[in-house]
C-alpha positions as CSV (number, residue, x, y, z in Angstrom):
1,M,-31.2,-21.2,28.0
2,I,-29.8,-17.0,27.0
3,A,-29.4,-15.0,29.9
4,Q,-31.3,-12.3,29.6
5,P,-31.0,-9.7,27.4
6,P,-29.5,-10.5,24.2
7,F,-27.9,-7.6,23.8
8,D,-25.6,-5.4,25.5
9,D,-25.7,-2.2,24.3
10,S,-28.9,-0.1,22.7
11,R,-28.4,3.1,21.8
12,R,-29.6,6.2,19.2
13,L,-27.1,7.1,16.4
14,T,-28.1,10.9,15.8
15,G,-26.0,11.6,12.5
16,S,-24.0,9.7,10.1
17,N,-22.8,6.6,11.2
18,L,-20.9,3.3,10.7
19,F,-24.1,1.9,8.9
20,F,-25.8,4.7,7.0
21,D,-25.8,8.7,6.2
22,G,-28.4,9.6,8.4
23,P,-29.9,8.9,12.1
24,G,-31.3,5.7,13.4
25,A,-30.6,3.1,16.4
26,V,-28.4,0.4,16.8
27,L,-28.1,-2.8,19.3
28,E,-25.2,-4.8,19.9
29,A,-26.6,-8.4,20.4
30,T,-24.8,-11.7,21.1
31,P,-24.3,-14.2,18.3
32,L,-27.6,-14.9,16.4
33,A,-28.0,-17.4,13.8
34,P,-29.3,-16.2,10.1
35,D,-32.5,-17.2,10.3
36,V,-33.1,-15.3,13.2
37,I,-31.4,-12.0,11.8
38,A,-33.8,-12.6,8.7
39,D,-36.3,-12.7,11.2
40,W,-35.5,-9.4,12.8
41,R,-35.2,-7.6,9.7
42,A,-38.5,-8.4,8.6
43,R,-40.0,-7.4,11.9
44,V,-38.4,-3.9,11.6
45,A,-39.8,-4.0,7.8
46,R,-43.3,-4.5,9.3
47,M,-43.2,-1.9,11.8
48,R,-41.4,0.9,9.7
49,A,-44.7,0.1,7.6
50,V,-46.7,0.5,10.3
51,L,-45.3,3.6,11.8
52,G,-44.9,5.1,8.5
53,W,-41.8,5.7,8.0
54,L,-39.9,5.7,4.8
55,D,-38.1,2.6,3.5
56,A,-34.7,2.8,4.6
57,P,-31.8,0.4,5.4
58,S,-32.0,-2.2,8.0
59,I,-28.5,-3.5,8.5
60,A,-26.8,-6.8,10.2
61,R,-23.3,-6.7,10.7
62,T,-21.3,-9.4,12.1
63,H,-18.4,-9.6,13.7
64,A,-16.2,-12.2,16.1
65,H,-18.3,-11.3,19.2
66,G,-21.8,-11.4,17.7
67,V,-23.7,-8.9,15.5
68,S,-24.5,-5.1,15.4
69,L,-28.3,-4.5,14.3
70,A,-28.9,-1.0,13.0
71,L,-31.8,0.2,11.4
72,A,-32.5,3.8,9.9
73,S,-35.4,6.3,11.4
74,P,-36.4,10.0,11.3
75,L,-35.0,12.4,13.4
76,D,-37.5,12.5,15.6
77,Q,-38.2,9.2,16.2
78,L,-34.7,8.2,17.5
79,F,-36.0,6.7,21.2
80,T,-39.1,4.6,19.3
81,A,-36.5,3.3,17.1
82,T,-34.4,1.6,19.9
83,E,-37.7,0.3,20.9
84,V,-38.5,-1.1,17.7
85,N,-34.9,-2.4,17.1
86,E,-35.0,-4.2,20.6
87,W,-38.7,-5.5,20.2
88,A,-37.8,-6.9,16.7
89,L,-34.8,-8.8,18.2
90,W,-36.9,-10.2,21.0
91,S,-40.1,-10.9,18.9
92,A,-37.6,-12.9,16.3
93,L,-36.0,-14.7,19.2
94,H,-39.6,-16.2,20.4
95,A,-40.6,-17.2,17.2
96,H,-37.5,-19.2,17.0
97,A,-38.3,-20.9,20.3
98,I,-34.9,-19.8,21.7
99,A,-34.7,-20.0,25.6
100,I,-34.6,-16.7,27.2
101,A,-34.1,-16.6,31.2
102,E,-36.7,-13.6,31.7
103,W,-38.8,-12.1,28.8
104,P,-39.3,-7.9,28.9
105,H,-42.8,-7.5,30.3
106,A,-45.2,-5.6,29.0
107,P,-46.8,-3.0,29.1
108,G,-43.2,-1.6,29.8
109,F,-42.3,-3.3,26.8
110,P,-43.8,-4.2,23.5
111,A,-45.1,-8.0,24.0
112,A,-42.6,-10.0,21.8
113,W,-45.1,-12.9,21.8
114,D,-48.2,-10.5,20.6
115,E,-47.0,-8.4,17.3
116,S,-50.6,-6.8,17.3
117,A,-50.1,-5.5,21.0
118,A,-46.5,-4.6,20.2
119,T,-47.6,-2.4,17.3
120,A,-49.8,-0.5,19.7
121,T,-47.3,0.2,22.2
122,L,-44.8,1.5,19.4
123,A,-47.3,3.2,17.8
124,A,-48.1,5.1,21.0
125,C,-44.2,5.8,21.7
126,A,-44.3,7.0,18.2
127,C,-46.9,9.3,18.5
128,A,-45.7,10.6,22.0
129,E,-42.5,11.4,20.2
130,R,-43.4,12.7,16.5
131,N,-42.3,16.0,16.3
132,P,-43.6,17.7,12.9
133,A,-41.7,21.1,13.1
134,L,-38.4,19.0,13.8
135,R,-39.1,17.0,10.1
136,Q,-40.0,19.8,8.2
137,L,-36.7,22.2,9.2
138,A,-34.8,18.6,8.6
139,D,-36.5,18.3,5.6
140,E,-36.2,22.2,4.6
141,A,-32.0,22.6,5.7
142,T,-31.5,19.5,3.5
143,R,-33.1,21.2,0.3
144,R,-31.3,24.1,1.1
145,E,-27.9,22.4,1.9
146,L,-27.7,23.9,5.4
147,N,-26.2,22.2,8.6
148,M,-28.7,21.2,11.1
149,L,-27.3,20.3,14.7
150,V,-29.4,19.0,17.1
151,D,-29.6,17.2,20.8
152,D,-32.0,17.4,23.6
153,D,-31.9,20.8,24.2
154,T,-31.4,23.2,21.2
155,L,-31.6,22.8,17.5
156,T,-29.4,25.1,15.4
157,L,-29.3,25.6,11.7
158,G,-26.1,26.6,9.6
159,S,-23.0,27.3,11.5
160,G,-20.5,29.6,13.0
161,R,-21.5,33.5,11.4
162,G,-24.2,31.9,10.1
163,A,-26.1,29.8,12.3
164,R,-29.0,30.4,14.4
165,S,-30.7,28.5,17.2
166,W,-33.8,27.4,18.6
167,P,-35.0,25.7,21.8
168,A,-35.9,22.1,20.7
169,A,-39.0,23.0,22.7
170,A,-39.8,25.7,20.9
171,L,-38.9,25.3,17.1
172,P,-40.3,27.9,14.4
173,Q,-42.2,27.0,11.3
174,P,-39.9,26.9,8.6
175,A,-42.0,29.8,6.6
176,T,-41.2,32.0,9.7
177,I,-37.1,31.9,9.2
178,D,-35.2,34.3,7.4
179,W,-33.0,31.6,5.3
180,N,-31.1,34.2,3.5
181,A,-29.7,35.1,6.9
182,I,-28.6,31.3,7.7
183,A,-25.3,29.9,6.2
184,D,-22.5,27.5,6.9
185,V,-18.8,28.0,7.1
186,P,-16.3,25.8,6.1
187,I,-16.2,22.6,7.9
188,V,-13.2,20.1,8.0
189,L,-13.7,16.5,9.5
190,V,-10.4,15.0,10.7
191,T,-10.2,11.1,11.8
192,G,-7.2,8.4,12.0
193,S,-5.6,6.1,14.2
194,N,-2.2,8.5,14.8
195,G,-2.0,12.1,14.0
196,K,-5.5,13.5,14.0
197,T,-4.9,16.2,16.6
198,T,-1.6,17.1,15.0
199,T,-3.3,17.5,11.8
200,T,-6.8,19.3,13.3
201,R,-3.9,21.6,15.1
202,L,-1.7,22.6,11.8
203,L,-5.2,22.7,9.4
204,A,-6.7,25.3,12.2
205,A,-3.2,27.3,12.1
206,L,-3.3,27.6,8.0
207,A,-6.9,28.5,8.6
208,R,-5.9,31.3,10.6
209,A,-3.2,32.5,8.5
210,H,-5.9,32.4,5.6
211,G,-7.9,35.3,7.6
212,W,-10.5,33.4,8.9
213,R,-11.4,33.2,12.5
214,A,-11.4,29.5,13.3
215,V,-12.8,27.0,15.9
216,H,-10.9,23.4,16.5
217,T,-11.8,20.7,18.7
218,C,-9.8,17.8,19.9
219,T,-8.8,15.5,22.7
220,D,-7.4,18.9,24.6
221,G,-10.6,20.8,24.4
222,V,-12.3,23.2,22.0
223,Y,-10.3,26.5,21.0
224,V,-11.3,29.7,19.2
225,D,-8.3,31.4,17.0
226,G,-6.0,29.2,19.0
227,E,-7.6,30.3,23.3
228,A,-9.2,27.5,24.8
229,I,-13.4,28.0,25.6
230,A,-13.5,24.2,27.0
231,S,-11.1,21.9,28.2
232,G,-11.3,18.2,27.9
233,D,-11.8,15.6,25.2
234,Y,-14.1,17.5,22.7
235,S,-13.5,15.2,19.7
236,G,-17.3,13.8,19.9
237,P,-20.4,15.0,18.7
238,A,-20.9,17.2,21.7
239,G,-17.6,18.8,20.8
240,A,-18.4,19.6,17.3
241,R,-21.9,20.9,18.5
242,L,-20.1,23.5,20.7
243,A,-17.8,25.0,18.0
244,L,-20.0,24.9,15.2
245,R,-22.3,27.2,17.4
246,Q,-20.2,29.8,18.2
247,P,-21.4,32.6,16.8
248,D,-18.1,34.7,15.2
249,I,-16.0,31.7,13.7
250,D,-15.7,31.5,10.0
251,A,-14.5,28.4,10.2
252,A,-14.3,24.8,11.8
253,V,-11.6,21.9,12.0
254,L,-13.4,19.1,13.9
255,E,-11.4,16.0,15.2
256,T,-13.7,13.4,14.9
257,A,-12.6,10.1,17.0
258,R,-14.0,6.6,16.3
259,G,-15.9,6.4,19.9
260,G,-17.9,9.0,18.7
261,I,-18.8,7.8,15.6
262,L,-19.7,4.3,16.7
263,R,-22.0,5.7,20.0
264,R,-23.7,8.3,18.6
265,G,-22.7,9.2,14.7
266,I,-21.2,12.6,13.3
267,A,-23.1,15.8,14.4
268,P,-22.7,17.8,11.4
269,S,-24.6,17.0,8.4
270,R,-22.9,18.5,6.3
271,A,-18.6,18.8,5.8
272,D,-16.5,20.5,3.0
273,V,-13.3,18.5,3.3
274,A,-12.4,15.3,5.4
275,I,-9.4,13.5,6.2
276,V,-8.4,10.2,7.1
277,T,-4.5,10.1,8.2
278,N,-4.1,6.6,8.7
279,I,-5.5,3.1,10.1
280,S,-3.6,0.9,12.5
281,D,-4.5,-1.6,15.0
282,D,-5.8,0.1,18.2
283,H,-9.3,-0.1,20.0
284,F,-10.1,-3.3,19.0
285,G,-13.0,-5.3,20.6
286,E,-15.4,-2.2,21.0
287,Y,-18.6,-2.0,19.4
288,G,-17.9,-5.0,17.0
289,I,-14.7,-3.5,15.5
290,D,-12.2,-6.1,15.9
291,D,-9.9,-5.8,13.0
292,L,-8.4,-3.1,10.3
293,D,-11.1,-3.4,7.7
294,G,-14.0,-2.7,10.5
295,L,-11.9,0.3,11.8
296,A,-11.2,1.5,8.1
297,D,-15.0,1.5,7.8
298,V,-15.5,3.5,10.6
299,K,-13.2,5.9,9.9
300,L,-14.5,6.6,6.5
301,A,-18.0,7.4,7.9
302,V,-16.4,10.9,7.7
303,G,-16.6,10.9,4.0
304,R,-20.8,10.5,4.4
305,P,-21.6,14.1,5.3
306,L,-19.4,15.3,2.3
307,G,-22.2,14.4,-0.4
308,T,-20.6,14.6,-3.8
309,R,-19.2,18.1,-3.9
310,G,-16.6,17.4,-0.7
311,T,-13.2,16.4,-0.7
312,L,-12.1,13.2,1.1
313,V,-8.3,13.3,1.9
314,L,-6.8,10.2,2.0
315,N,-3.4,8.2,2.9
316,G,-2.5,7.0,-0.6
317,D,0.1,4.7,1.1
318,D,-2.7,2.7,2.5
319,A,-4.2,-0.1,0.3
320,L,-6.8,-1.3,2.5
321,L,-7.8,2.3,3.5
322,L,-8.4,3.2,-0.3
323,R,-10.4,-0.3,-1.4
324,H,-12.6,0.6,1.4
325,A,-13.0,4.1,0.1
326,A,-13.5,3.2,-2.9
327,A,-17.5,3.3,-2.3
328,H,-17.8,7.0,-1.3
329,A,-19.1,9.5,-3.6
330,A,-16.8,12.1,-2.5
331,R,-13.8,13.6,-5.0
332,T,-10.5,12.3,-3.6
333,A,-7.0,13.9,-2.6
334,L,-4.1,11.6,-1.6
335,F,-1.1,12.2,0.1
336,A,1.8,9.9,0.6
337,L,5.6,9.8,1.4
338,D,6.5,9.5,-2.1
339,A,5.1,11.9,-4.7
340,D,5.2,9.5,-7.3
341,A,3.4,6.4,-5.8
342,P,1.1,4.6,-8.3
343,A,-2.1,5.6,-6.1
344,L,-1.0,9.8,-6.6
345,I,0.1,9.1,-10.4
346,G,-3.1,7.3,-11.3
347,L,-5.2,10.2,-9.5
348,R,-3.2,12.7,-10.9
349,A,-3.7,11.5,-14.3
350,R,-7.4,12.0,-13.8
351,G,-7.2,15.4,-12.7
352,G,-7.1,14.8,-8.6
353,A,-5.2,17.0,-6.3
354,T,-2.2,14.7,-4.5
355,C,0.7,16.0,-1.7
356,G,4.0,13.6,-1.6
357,V,8.0,14.3,-1.4
358,R,9.6,14.5,-4.4
359,A,13.5,14.8,-4.5
360,G,13.4,16.2,-0.7
361,R,10.6,18.8,-1.4
362,L,7.2,18.6,-0.1
363,V,5.1,19.1,-3.1
364,L,1.2,19.3,-3.8
365,E,-0.1,18.8,-7.3
366,Q,-3.5,19.3,-9.6
367,A,-4.2,19.6,-12.8
368,G,-0.9,19.9,-14.3
369,A,0.2,22.7,-11.5
370,T,2.8,22.0,-9.0
371,H,3.3,23.7,-5.4
372,D,6.8,23.4,-3.6
373,L,5.7,23.7,0.1
374,G,9.5,23.6,1.0
375,G,12.4,21.0,1.9
376,A,10.8,17.9,3.8
377,D,13.7,18.0,6.4
378,A,13.8,21.5,7.1
379,L,9.7,21.5,8.1
380,P,9.7,21.9,12.0
381,L,7.1,18.9,12.5
382,T,9.3,16.6,10.7
383,F,12.2,16.8,13.7
384,G,14.8,17.2,11.0
385,G,13.8,14.3,8.9
386,A,13.5,12.2,12.1
387,A,9.8,12.4,12.7
388,R,8.7,10.8,9.0
389,Y,5.2,10.3,9.9
390,N,4.8,13.9,10.7
391,L,5.0,14.3,6.2
392,G,1.8,12.8,6.2
393,N,-0.1,15.0,8.8
394,L,1.7,18.0,6.7
395,A,0.5,16.5,3.2
396,A,-3.0,16.1,4.6
397,A,-3.6,19.5,5.9
398,A,-1.8,21.0,2.9
399,L,-4.5,19.3,0.4
400,A,-7.4,19.8,2.9
401,A,-6.5,23.4,2.8
402,H,-5.8,23.5,-0.5
403,A,-9.4,22.3,-1.0
404,L,-10.8,25.0,1.0
405,G,-9.1,27.8,-1.2
406,I,-6.4,28.4,0.9
407,G,-3.2,29.6,-1.4
408,A,0.1,28.0,-1.7
409,D,1.9,31.1,0.0
410,T,0.2,30.7,2.8
411,L,0.5,27.1,3.2
412,R,4.3,27.5,2.6
413,L,4.4,30.3,5.2
414,V,2.6,28.2,7.7
415,L,4.6,24.6,7.2
416,A,7.8,26.2,7.6
417,S,7.1,27.6,11.1
418,F,4.2,25.3,12.7
419,G,6.1,23.1,15.2
420,A,9.3,25.5,16.1
421,T,7.7,25.9,19.5
422,P,6.3,23.8,22.0
423,G,2.8,25.7,21.9
424,D,2.0,25.1,18.5
425,N,1.1,21.4,19.1
426,P,1.3,21.0,23.1
427,G,1.9,17.2,23.9
428,R,2.9,16.2,20.5
429,L,7.1,15.4,20.0
430,E,7.7,18.5,21.7
431,H,12.0,18.7,22.4
432,Y,13.5,19.9,25.5
433,S,17.1,20.1,26.0
434,P,17.5,20.6,29.8
435,G,20.5,20.2,31.8
436,G,22.5,18.0,29.0
437,I,19.5,15.7,28.4
438,E,17.3,15.3,25.4
439,V,13.4,14.9,26.2
440,L,10.7,14.0,24.0
441,V,7.1,14.5,25.3
442,D,4.5,12.8,22.8
443,Y,0.9,11.5,23.0
444,A,1.9,8.0,21.3
445,H,-0.7,5.3,22.6
446,N,-0.9,2.5,20.0
447,P,2.2,0.4,18.5
448,D,2.2,2.3,15.6
449,G,2.7,5.9,17.1
450,M,5.0,4.1,20.1
451,H,7.4,2.8,16.9
452,A,7.3,6.2,15.1
453,L,8.1,8.0,18.6
454,L,11.0,5.6,19.3
455,A,12.1,6.3,15.7
456,A,12.6,9.9,16.3
457,A,13.9,9.6,19.6
458,A,16.8,7.3,18.2
459,R,17.4,11.0,16.2
460,V,19.0,12.8,19.0
461,R,20.2,9.8,21.0
462,R,23.9,9.8,22.5
463,A,24.0,7.6,25.4
464,R,21.0,5.9,27.5
465,V,17.3,6.1,27.2
466,G,14.7,6.3,29.4
467,L,10.9,5.5,28.7
468,L,7.6,6.2,30.2
469,L,5.1,3.7,29.0
470,G,1.1,3.0,30.1
471,Q,-1.8,2.2,28.0
472,A,-5.7,2.6,28.5
473,G,-7.6,-0.2,30.3
474,N,-10.0,-0.6,27.3
475,R,-7.3,-2.2,24.9
476,T,-7.3,-5.9,24.9
477,D,-4.9,-8.0,26.7
478,A,-3.1,-8.6,23.1
479,A,-2.9,-4.9,22.3
480,I,-1.0,-3.9,25.5
481,R,1.3,-6.7,24.6
482,A,1.6,-5.3,21.2
483,L,2.6,-2.3,22.6
484,A,5.4,-3.9,25.0
485,D,6.4,-5.4,22.4
486,V,7.4,-2.9,20.0
487,V,9.7,-1.3,23.0
488,A,11.5,-4.4,23.4
489,K,12.5,-4.2,20.3
490,E,14.4,-0.8,21.1
491,R,15.7,-1.7,24.0
492,P,15.6,1.1,26.2
493,D,17.8,1.3,29.3
494,R,15.0,2.4,31.7
495,I,11.1,1.8,31.5
496,V,9.1,3.3,34.1
497,L,5.8,1.6,34.0
498,K,2.5,3.9,34.8
499,D,-1.1,4.0,34.7
500,L,-3.2,6.4,32.6
501,P,-5.2,8.9,34.8
502,G,-8.7,8.9,33.9
503,Y,-8.2,5.8,31.5
504,L,-8.2,2.6,33.7
505,R,-12.0,1.8,31.8
506,G,-13.1,-0.9,34.0
507,R,-9.4,-2.4,34.9
508,A,-8.0,-2.2,38.6
509,D,-5.0,-0.4,39.4
510,G,-1.6,-1.5,37.9
511,D,-3.4,-4.0,35.9
512,V,-2.0,-2.9,32.8
513,P,1.6,-2.4,33.9
514,A,1.4,-5.8,35.0
515,I,0.5,-7.1,31.7
516,L,3.0,-5.0,29.9
517,R,5.9,-5.9,32.6
518,A,5.4,-9.4,31.8
519,E,5.1,-9.2,28.4
520,L,8.7,-7.2,28.5
521,L,10.2,-9.8,30.6
522,G,9.1,-12.4,28.2
523,R,10.9,-10.3,25.2
524,G,14.0,-10.3,27.1
525,V,14.1,-7.1,28.7
526,A,16.0,-7.3,32.2
527,A,14.0,-7.0,35.4
528,A,16.5,-4.5,36.4
529,C,15.5,-2.3,33.3
530,I,11.9,-2.2,34.3
531,A,10.5,0.1,37.1
532,V,6.4,0.4,37.9
533,E,5.6,3.7,38.8
534,L,1.5,4.1,38.9
535,D,1.1,8.0,39.2
536,E,2.3,9.3,35.8
537,W,3.6,12.6,37.6
538,N,5.9,10.7,39.8
539,A,7.1,8.3,36.9
540,V,8.3,11.3,35.0
541,L,10.2,12.7,38.2
542,G,11.8,9.4,38.6
543,L,12.9,9.5,35.1
544,L,14.4,13.0,35.7
545,R,16.0,11.9,38.4
546,W,17.5,8.8,36.8
547,A,19.0,10.8,34.0
548,R,22.6,11.7,33.5
549,P,24.2,14.2,30.7
550,G,23.6,12.6,27.5
551,D,20.6,10.2,27.9
552,T,17.5,10.7,26.1
553,L,14.0,10.8,27.9
554,V,10.7,9.7,25.6
555,L,7.5,10.5,27.5
556,P,4.4,9.7,26.3
557,V,2.6,11.9,29.0
558,H,-1.5,10.9,28.8
559,G,-3.0,12.4,31.5
560,K,-4.6,15.9,30.6
561,Q,-3.4,17.7,33.8
562,N,-0.3,16.0,33.5
563,R,0.9,17.1,30.1
564,P,0.6,21.0,30.6
565,R,2.6,20.6,33.9
566,V,5.2,18.3,32.6
567,S,5.7,20.8,29.8
568,A,5.9,23.9,32.0
569,L,8.5,21.5,34.5
570,L,10.7,20.9,31.4
571,A,10.9,24.7,30.1
572,Q,11.8,25.2,33.6
573,L,14.7,23.0,33.8
574,A,15.6,24.4,30.2
575,H,15.9,27.8,31.1
576,S,18.1,27.3,34.4
577,D,21.0,25.9,35.8
578,W,20.0,22.3,36.4
579,R,22.1,19.7,35.3
580,A,21.1,16.2,35.2
581,G,22.0,14.4,38.1
582,N,21.4,17.1,40.5
583,A,18.4,17.4,42.5
584,L,15.0,18.6,40.6
585,P,14.0,22.0,42.0
586,A,12.6,22.5,45.4
587,G,8.7,22.2,45.4
588,T,8.7,19.8,42.1
589,G,7.1,16.8,43.8
């Protein structure tokens, strides 16, 4: 007997997503037999016809833990779409005589055992939700190739300076709108496993240097011309809508995280450029994403709003990413560490744009023209060549800016200075030298990111290394152990384990540090080298007290309140007479 219900999540998709180009609904079901899935699909098709919805995809994506059942629907029928999706599954299970602990009861739910009664229920639901004005505006926006942003309260046509908004409860008729007053600003979507925020901030700086008033969103907030207008994680659809509705901006750079794509989809219906920085092991086990192939498909959803005219900027060193991207219609631009990697040579031969390193210089090339953007090791973001992963972020941003029409002189100017001061890229590879020690502050949060950070630390290492280590609670035990494995190979002299403030995600205090500690011990790290301090701020202070002149501290700081606090303390120490081994200033903690 199947415990009720046979799915653990049913949600609206308000924009382009993993499954299709527009809105719809998805539910995460337990494992289902192929004939049950076929029956679900047939029921969706019949109900779609009854409700007068145009033919559109119904997708069943099987994975290690079950199946994701998704159906596209009209924009004004999203709640009804979730009801149709759930009914079609319940009804298919009933038709196959699968025992259920408790069937949903009509009239609150469409009857799984009576399709005629269910049709009447769902038709009433669709009628109550139907919004002809919304559909007409969506059709006209599509015809005019304009963005449309919609949530429960507001509808917006266009973006930035060209945006116009109306209350969702009082929508105008298309004929009453001055469409000539509505326009879009250039929009860039940035995603990937690592480097999203750095690339977003760099591209926003390039837009400002070009003379645009730019808004950008990231995991730290929403920023207009570098000034915060909202704080918190705004890398999802809500952040995108807030940014694009700013009335005085000329361009938008939107960090677009995996979670937002999977939960709700992508907010803007149109974009000019999308970037995928890289794909690496992270966030497995959520919403049916269990491997790199699935993760690549999620990240590449940012290519859907580009249509055929936008530019998809991809990591040319990632064969898996390139293989999955082949289905996208947008023109492609590629970056790689080697400007003459085979994929880049092939794309240039077809007239495409590429960016990479040749003879120690970062070069952008297209249609026979070569733009020298500077010595790779001299660019501040590369940390003297130690942070080679940032070359990818630099090259990706340069290609995106080039696609927007930002000139090579501006690229050279910004790339030569961005990252020289901590304020350019707060919380990402910040470097301080207080009291005879070296300190790197970063946001490394997965094995690839940690490996890259420790490689950069090796560049400045003179004596012992102390490391702050933690992981979010929504990672699997295997993913947490993988992070510890990377650290164990580097053998830091001191490892302080912490919880991530605000990211326990269902685990108890200390659960993640316990897994990390067990794996470190199992990998041969001495118990004397490991300490546990669950509070992140106190863990940082403990490492500063442990340090002696010549030591290097590596501090992945994840708490939103702690990051500026840690940076301020390190700047204070660096500009005082404090020496490692002495007491920290009074009031520090």
